[in-house]
DOSE-901360 format. One record per residue (C-alpha): residue number from 1; residue in three letters; x, y, z. Coordinates in steps of 0.05 Angstrom, whole numbers. Each point is the difference from the previous one (the first is absolute). Example, Ala and Ser with C-alpha at 12.3 -4.5 7.8 and 13.67 -1.06 7.14 Angstrom:
+-----+--------+--------+--------+--------+
: num : residu :     xx :     yy :     zz :
+-----+--------+--------+--------+--------+
:   1 :    ala :    246 :    -90 :    156 :
:   2 :    ser :     27 :     69 :    -13 :
+-----+--------+--------+--------+--------+
END
This chain:
+-----+--------+--------+--------+--------+
: num : residu :     xx :     yy :     zz :
+-----+--------+--------+--------+--------+
:   1 :    met :      0 :      0 :      0 :
:   2 :    arg :     24 :     70 :    -16 :
:   3 :    phe :    -33 :     63 :     29 :
:   4 :    phe :      9 :     70 :    -29 :
:   5 :    thr :    -36 :     65 :      1 :
:   6 :    ala :    -12 :     21 :    -72 :
:   7 :    thr :     47 :     59 :      9 :
:   8 :    gly :     53 :    -44 :     33 :
:   9 :    leu :     -4 :    -51 :    -56 :
:  10 :    leu :      8 :     53 :    -54 :
:  11 :    met :     58 :     32 :     37 :
:  12 :    arg :     34 :    -68 :      4 :
:  13 :    leu :    -11 :    -14 :    -74 :
:  14 :    arg :     25 :     69 :    -21 :
:  15 :    arg :     62 :     -7 :     42 :
:  16 :    ala :     14 :    -68 :    -31 :
:  17 :    gln :    -11 :     30 :    -69 :
:  18 :    gln :     49 :     57 :     14 :
:  19 :    glu :     51 :    -50 :     26 :
:  20 :    asn :    -10 :    -43 :    -63 :
:  21 :    arg :    -26 :    -60 :     40 :
:  22 :    leu :    -75 :      3 :    -16 :
:  23 :    asp :     -1 :    -71 :    -28 :
:  24 :    arg :     29 :    -28 :     65 :
:  25 :    glu :    -49 :     40 :     42 :
:  26 :    leu :    -59 :    -24 :    -41 :
:  27 :    ala :     25 :    -72 :      6 :
:  28 :    ser :      7 :      8 :     75 :
:  29 :    ile :    -71 :     27 :      7 :
:  30 :    gly :    -24 :    -54 :    -48 :
:  31 :    lys :     22 :    -56 :     48 :
:  32 :    ala :    -55 :     18 :     49 :
:  33 :    arg :    -64 :    -41 :     -5 :
:  34 :    leu :    -40 :     59 :     29 :
:  35 :    leu :     12 :     73 :    -14 :
:  36 :    ile :    -35 :     52 :     43 :
:  37 :    ile :     -4 :     72 :    -27 :
:  38 :    asp :    -26 :     45 :     55 :
:  39 :    glu :    -27 :     70 :     -7 :
:  40 :    phe :    -10 :     -4 :    -75 :
:  41 :    gly :    -25 :     65 :    -28 :
:  42 :    tyr :     15 :     45 :     60 :
:  43 :    leu :     52 :     36 :    -41 :
:  44 :    pro :     -3 :     10 :    -76 :
:  45 :    ile :     49 :    -42 :    -40 :
:  46 :    asp :     38 :     30 :    -58 :
:  47 :    glu :      8 :    -32 :    -68 :
:  48 :    glu :     65 :    -36 :     16 :
:  49 :    gly :    -29 :    -25 :     66 :
:  50 :    ser :    -61 :    -26 :    -36 :
:  51 :    arg :     43 :    -39 :    -48 :
:  52 :    leu :     40 :    -31 :     57 :
:  53 :    leu :    -63 :    -18 :     38 :
:  54 :    phe :    -30 :    -30 :    -63 :
:  55 :    gln :     62 :    -42 :     -9 :
:  56 :    ile :     -7 :    -28 :     71 :
:  57 :    ile :    -75 :    -15 :     -8 :
:  58 :    ser :      7 :    -28 :    -70 :
:  59 :    asp :     57 :    -46 :     22 :
:  60 :    ser :    -43 :    -22 :     58 :
:  61 :    tyr :    -62 :    -14 :    -42 :
:  62 :    glu :    -19 :    -73 :      7 :
:  63 :    thr :     64 :    -17 :     38 :
:  64 :    arg :     -9 :     31 :     69 :
:  65 :    ser :    -52 :     34 :     43 :
:  66 :    ile :     -3 :     75 :     10 :
:  67 :    ile :    -38 :     37 :     54 :
:  68 :    tyr :    -12 :     74 :    -10 :
:  69 :    thr :    -25 :     44 :     56 :
:  70 :    thr :    -33 :     62 :    -25 :
:  71 :    asn :    -60 :     45 :      9 :
:  72 :    ile :      0 :     17 :    -74 :
:  73 :    glu :    -55 :    -30 :    -44 :
:  74 :    phe :     23 :    -30 :    -66 :
:  75 :    ser :    -29 :     60 :    -35 :
:  76 :    gly :     53 :     43 :     34 :
:  77 :    trp :     60 :    -43 :    -18 :
:  78 :    gly :     10 :     39 :    -66 :
:  79 :    arg :      9 :     64 :     40 :
:  80 :    val :     49 :    -33 :     48 :
:  81 :    leu :     42 :    -30 :    -55 :
:  82 :    gly :     -6 :     59 :    -47 :
:  83 :    asp :    -21 :    -46 :    -57 :
:  84 :    lys :    -69 :    -30 :    -10 :
:  85 :    asn :     25 :    -54 :    -47 :
:  86 :    met :     53 :    -22 :     51 :
:  87 :    ala :    -53 :     -1 :     54 :
:  88 :    ala :    -47 :    -41 :    -44 :
:  89 :    ala :     56 :    -51 :    -12 :
:  90 :    leu :     15 :     -6 :     74 :
:  91 :    ile :    -73 :     -5 :     19 :
:  92 :    asp :    -10 :    -54 :    -54 :
:  93 :    arg :     55 :    -42 :     29 :
:  94 :    thr :    -24 :     13 :     71 :
:  95 :    val :    -72 :    -19 :     -9 :
:  96 :    his :     11 :    -61 :    -45 :
:  97 :    his :     16 :    -45 :     60 :
:  98 :    gly :    -10 :     50 :     56 :
:  99 :    arg :    -47 :     10 :     57 :
: 100 :    leu :    -22 :     67 :     26 :
: 101 :    ile :     -8 :      6 :     75 :
: 102 :    arg :    -31 :     64 :     24 :
: 103 :    phe :      6 :     19 :     72 :
: 104 :    glu :    -51 :     48 :     26 :
: 105 :    gly :    -12 :     30 :     68 :
: 106 :    arg :     40 :     43 :     46 :
: 107 :    ser :     74 :      9 :     -5 :
: 108 :    tyr :     42 :    -38 :     52 :
: 109 :    arg :     50 :     57 :      0 :
: 110 :    ser :    -53 :     53 :     12 :
: 111 :    glu :    -32 :    -40 :     56 :
: 112 :    his :     67 :    -10 :     35 :
: 113 :    ala :     30 :     68 :    -15 :
: 114 :    leu :     37 :     31 :     59 :
: 115 :    met :    -26 :     69 :    -19 :
: 116 :    thr :    -72 :    -21 :     17 :
: 117 :    lys :     17 :    -25 :     70 :
+-----+--------+--------+--------+--------+
END
């Protein structure tokens, strides 16, 4: 299992790309049977970041499980990724074998916030 925030994953991939070791980093991430991408969509992703993320998800398609945590509906992924076509391709791969689990109710963090005590 590998756990990353979306921003952390992209920073890691960009650093590997700058250091000319992207293939090794992708192979390392690809060894995980489960990839968790947390906080997807909280910050916009630029064009290069979208390509890197697509590479991870495309390489994972039908070979490993991915969990995304997000509060962004699929209709907003184009805005996050800056490219509606890229978003459509990622969504297509995600929903083909995926399951959507929606949590509703009050926030654990809000209920246990120190500021409210």
